[in-house]
PyMOL Python script that loads the backbone (N, CA, C, O; Angstrom):
from pymol import cmd

cmd.read_pdbstr("""\
ATOM      1  N   UNK A   1     169.066 103.131  49.553  1.00  0.00           N
ATOM      2  CA  UNK A   1     169.615 103.719  48.184  1.00  0.00           C
ATOM      3  C   UNK A   1     168.701 103.623  47.111  1.00  0.00           C
ATOM      4  O   UNK A   1     168.148 102.539  46.922  1.00  0.00           O
ATOM      5  N   UNK A   2     168.449 104.613  46.358  1.00  0.00           N
ATOM      6  CA  UNK A   2     167.549 104.425  45.066  1.00  0.00           C
ATOM      7  C   UNK A   2     168.190 103.567  44.077  1.00  0.00           C
ATOM      8  O   UNK A   2     169.370 103.218  44.121  1.00  0.00           O
ATOM      9  N   UNK A   3     167.196 103.195  43.030  1.00  0.00           N
ATOM     10  CA  UNK A   3     167.508 102.282  41.941  1.00  0.00           C
ATOM     11  C   UNK A   3     168.610 103.002  41.121  1.00  0.00           C
ATOM     12  O   UNK A   3     169.515 102.340  40.613  1.00  0.00           O
ATOM     13  N   UNK A   4     168.547 104.312  40.988  1.00  0.00           N
ATOM     14  CA  UNK A   4     169.651 105.025  40.155  1.00  0.00           C
ATOM     15  C   UNK A   4     170.867 105.119  40.944  1.00  0.00           C
ATOM     16  O   UNK A   4     171.919 105.314  40.334  1.00  0.00           O
ATOM     17  N   UNK A   5     170.881 105.008  42.235  1.00  0.00           N
ATOM     18  CA  UNK A   5     172.107 104.859  42.993  1.00  0.00           C
ATOM     19  C   UNK A   5     172.722 103.641  42.754  1.00  0.00           C
ATOM     20  O   UNK A   5     173.935 103.619  42.544  1.00  0.00           O
ATOM     21  N   UNK A   6     171.983 102.500  42.754  1.00  0.00           N
ATOM     22  CA  UNK A   6     172.477 101.091  42.606  1.00  0.00           C
ATOM     23  C   UNK A   6     173.104 100.973  41.192  1.00  0.00           C
ATOM     24  O   UNK A   6     174.140 100.342  40.983  1.00  0.00           O
ATOM     25  N   UNK A   7     172.422 101.607  40.270  1.00  0.00           N
ATOM     26  CA  UNK A   7     172.891 101.559  38.804  1.00  0.00           C
ATOM     27  C   UNK A   7     174.204 102.354  38.633  1.00  0.00           C
ATOM     28  O   UNK A   7     175.082 102.039  37.830  1.00  0.00           O
ATOM     29  N   UNK A   8     174.257 103.476  39.513  1.00  0.00           N
ATOM     30  CA  UNK A   8     175.561 104.142  39.249  1.00  0.00           C
ATOM     31  C   UNK A   8     176.729 103.399  39.889  1.00  0.00           C
ATOM     32  O   UNK A   8     177.826 103.408  39.332  1.00  0.00           O
ATOM     33  N   UNK A   9     176.531 102.754  41.044  1.00  0.00           N
ATOM     34  CA  UNK A   9     177.503 101.833  41.637  1.00  0.00           C
ATOM     35  C   UNK A   9     177.832 100.828  40.753  1.00  0.00           C
ATOM     36  O   UNK A   9     179.022 100.610  40.527  1.00  0.00           O
ATOM     37  N   UNK A  10     176.828 100.077  40.129  1.00  0.00           N
ATOM     38  CA  UNK A  10     177.202  99.066  39.130  1.00  0.00           C
ATOM     39  C   UNK A  10     178.003  99.561  38.030  1.00  0.00           C
ATOM     40  O   UNK A  10     178.915  98.873  37.573  1.00  0.00           O
ATOM     41  N   UNK A  11     177.689 100.851  37.516  1.00  0.00           N
ATOM     42  CA  UNK A  11     178.558 101.489  36.364  1.00  0.00           C
ATOM     43  C   UNK A  11     179.961 101.595  36.726  1.00  0.00           C
ATOM     44  O   UNK A  11     180.897 101.215  36.022  1.00  0.00           O
ATOM     45  N   UNK A  12     180.050 102.161  37.920  1.00  0.00           N
ATOM     46  CA  UNK A  12     181.496 102.494  38.421  1.00  0.00           C
ATOM     47  C   UNK A  12     182.129 101.258  38.731  1.00  0.00           C
ATOM     48  O   UNK A  12     183.324 101.148  38.457  1.00  0.00           O
ATOM     49  N   UNK A  13     181.450 100.201  39.319  1.00  0.00           N
ATOM     50  CA  UNK A  13     182.257  99.032  39.511  1.00  0.00           C
ATOM     51  C   UNK A  13     182.671  98.293  38.194  1.00  0.00           C
ATOM     52  O   UNK A  13     183.715  97.642  38.147  1.00  0.00           O
ATOM     53  N   UNK A  14     181.822  98.412  37.123  1.00  0.00           N
ATOM     54  CA  UNK A  14     182.135  97.814  35.866  1.00  0.00           C
ATOM     55  C   UNK A  14     183.226  98.520  35.307  1.00  0.00           C
ATOM     56  O   UNK A  14     184.102  97.875  34.731  1.00  0.00           O
ATOM     57  N   UNK A  15     183.309  99.875  35.402  1.00  0.00           N
ATOM     58  CA  UNK A  15     184.357 100.693  34.920  1.00  0.00           C
ATOM     59  C   UNK A  15     185.746 100.134  35.504  1.00  0.00           C
ATOM     60  O   UNK A  15     186.764 100.136  34.812  1.00  0.00           O
ATOM     61  N   UNK A  16     185.721  99.696  36.713  1.00  0.00           N
ATOM     62  CA  UNK A  16     187.020  99.392  37.328  1.00  0.00           C
ATOM     63  C   UNK A  16     187.176  97.808  37.139  1.00  0.00           C
ATOM     64  O   UNK A  16     188.219  97.287  37.533  1.00  0.00           O
ATOM     65  N   UNK A  17     186.238  97.075  36.589  1.00  0.00           N
ATOM     66  CA  UNK A  17     186.494  95.836  36.239  1.00  0.00           C
ATOM     67  C   UNK A  17     186.283  94.995  37.565  1.00  0.00           C
ATOM     68  O   UNK A  17     186.785  93.873  37.638  1.00  0.00           O
ATOM     69  N   UNK A  18     185.622  95.467  38.507  1.00  0.00           N
ATOM     70  CA  UNK A  18     185.273  94.677  39.717  1.00  0.00           C
ATOM     71  C   UNK A  18     183.755  94.546  40.078  1.00  0.00           C
ATOM     72  O   UNK A  18     183.340  94.524  41.237  1.00  0.00           O
ATOM     73  N   UNK A  19     183.064  94.473  39.091  1.00  0.00           N
ATOM     74  CA  UNK A  19     181.473  94.384  39.460  1.00  0.00           C
ATOM     75  C   UNK A  19     181.224  93.255  40.239  1.00  0.00           C
ATOM     76  O   UNK A  19     180.473  93.341  41.211  1.00  0.00           O
ATOM     77  N   UNK A  20     181.816  92.110  39.901  1.00  0.00           N
ATOM     78  CA  UNK A  20     181.400  90.778  40.834  1.00  0.00           C
ATOM     79  C   UNK A  20     182.022  91.027  42.221  1.00  0.00           C
ATOM     80  O   UNK A  20     181.560  90.464  43.214  1.00  0.00           O
ATOM     81  N   UNK A  21     183.002  91.816  42.284  1.00  0.00           N
ATOM     82  CA  UNK A  21     183.752  91.916  43.546  1.00  0.00           C
ATOM     83  C   UNK A  21     182.948  93.024  44.386  1.00  0.00           C
ATOM     84  O   UNK A  21     182.856  92.843  45.600  1.00  0.00           O
ATOM     85  N   UNK A  22     182.410  94.065  43.854  1.00  0.00           N
ATOM     86  CA  UNK A  22     181.756  94.963  44.586  1.00  0.00           C
ATOM     87  C   UNK A  22     180.306  94.745  44.917  1.00  0.00           C
ATOM     88  O   UNK A  22     179.802  95.319  45.883  1.00  0.00           O
ATOM     89  N   UNK A  23     179.619  93.932  44.146  1.00  0.00           N
ATOM     90  CA  UNK A  23     178.149  93.427  44.429  1.00  0.00           C
ATOM     91  C   UNK A  23     178.109  92.839  45.792  1.00  0.00           C
ATOM     92  O   UNK A  23     177.368  93.457  46.556  1.00  0.00           O
ATOM     93  N   UNK A  24     178.691  91.843  46.277  1.00  0.00           N
ATOM     94  CA  UNK A  24     178.579  91.276  47.464  1.00  0.00           C
ATOM     95  C   UNK A  24     178.868  92.305  48.611  1.00  0.00           C
ATOM     96  O   UNK A  24     178.222  92.294  49.659  1.00  0.00           O
ATOM     97  N   UNK A  25     179.815  93.140  48.366  1.00  0.00           N
ATOM     98  CA  UNK A  25     180.087  94.195  49.421  1.00  0.00           C
ATOM     99  C   UNK A  25     178.824  95.134  49.657  1.00  0.00           C
ATOM    100  O   UNK A  25     178.446  95.427  50.791  1.00  0.00           O
ATOM    101  N   UNK A  26     178.190  95.591  48.472  1.00  0.00           N
ATOM    102  CA  UNK A  26     176.959  96.391  48.503  1.00  0.00           C
ATOM    103  C   UNK A  26     175.837  95.699  49.145  1.00  0.00           C
ATOM    104  O   UNK A  26     175.064  96.373  49.826  1.00  0.00           O
ATOM    105  N   UNK A  27     175.643  94.393  49.009  1.00  0.00           N
ATOM    106  CA  UNK A  27     174.796  93.564  49.412  1.00  0.00           C
ATOM    107  C   UNK A  27     174.870  93.467  50.945  1.00  0.00           C
ATOM    108  O   UNK A  27     173.855  93.459  51.641  1.00  0.00           O
ATOM    109  N   UNK A  28     176.075  93.397  51.422  1.00  0.00           N
ATOM    110  CA  UNK A  28     176.276  93.202  52.956  1.00  0.00           C
ATOM    111  C   UNK A  28     176.223  94.520  53.573  1.00  0.00           C
ATOM    112  O   UNK A  28     175.989  94.570  54.780  1.00  0.00           O
ATOM    113  N   UNK A  29     176.428  95.717  52.839  1.00  0.00           N
ATOM    114  CA  UNK A  29     176.245  97.076  53.513  1.00  0.00           C
ATOM    115  C   UNK A  29     174.701  97.396  53.464  1.00  0.00           C
ATOM    116  O   UNK A  29     174.137  98.045  54.345  1.00  0.00           O
ATOM    117  N   UNK A  30     174.069  96.876  52.342  1.00  0.00           N
ATOM    118  CA  UNK A  30     172.555  97.357  52.250  1.00  0.00           C
ATOM    119  C   UNK A  30     171.703  96.058  52.252  1.00  0.00           C
ATOM    120  O   UNK A  30     171.168  95.667  51.215  1.00  0.00           O
ATOM    121  N   UNK A  31     171.585  95.415  53.393  1.00  0.00           N
ATOM    122  CA  UNK A  31     170.901  94.132  53.385  1.00  0.00           C
ATOM    123  C   UNK A  31     169.432  94.435  53.161  1.00  0.00           C
ATOM    124  O   UNK A  31     168.685  93.564  52.714  1.00  0.00           O
ATOM    125  N   UNK A  32     169.043  95.532  53.432  1.00  0.00           N
ATOM    126  CA  UNK A  32     167.481  95.786  53.392  1.00  0.00           C
ATOM    127  C   UNK A  32     167.179  96.589  52.072  1.00  0.00           C
ATOM    128  O   UNK A  32     166.063  97.058  51.848  1.00  0.00           O
ATOM    129  N   UNK A  33     168.212  96.713  51.241  1.00  0.00           N
ATOM    130  CA  UNK A  33     167.895  97.401  49.920  1.00  0.00           C
ATOM    131  C   UNK A  33     167.014  96.569  48.957  1.00  0.00           C
ATOM    132  O   UNK A  33     167.179  95.373  48.717  1.00  0.00           O
ATOM    133  N   UNK A  34     166.018  97.403  48.421  1.00  0.00           N
ATOM    134  CA  UNK A  34     165.026  96.679  47.570  1.00  0.00           C
ATOM    135  C   UNK A  34     165.728  96.187  46.281  1.00  0.00           C
ATOM    136  O   UNK A  34     166.572  96.812  45.639  1.00  0.00           O
ATOM    137  N   UNK A  35     165.243  94.981  46.021  1.00  0.00           N
ATOM    138  CA  UNK A  35     165.801  94.460  44.782  1.00  0.00           C
ATOM    139  C   UNK A  35     164.705  94.660  43.688  1.00  0.00           C
ATOM    140  O   UNK A  35     164.917  94.302  42.529  1.00  0.00           O
TER     141      UNK A  35
END
""", "prot")
cmd.dss("prot")
cmd.show_as("cartoon", "prot")
cmd.util.cbc("prot")
cmd.orient("prot")
């Protein structure tokens, strides 16, 4: 996933008030995603 994709996911998560809840899920799904 591109940086823009990660930013979009973060924005959606923040909108739903679950950013801290979504981040670990994304990390587990994309273990090889560049930070």
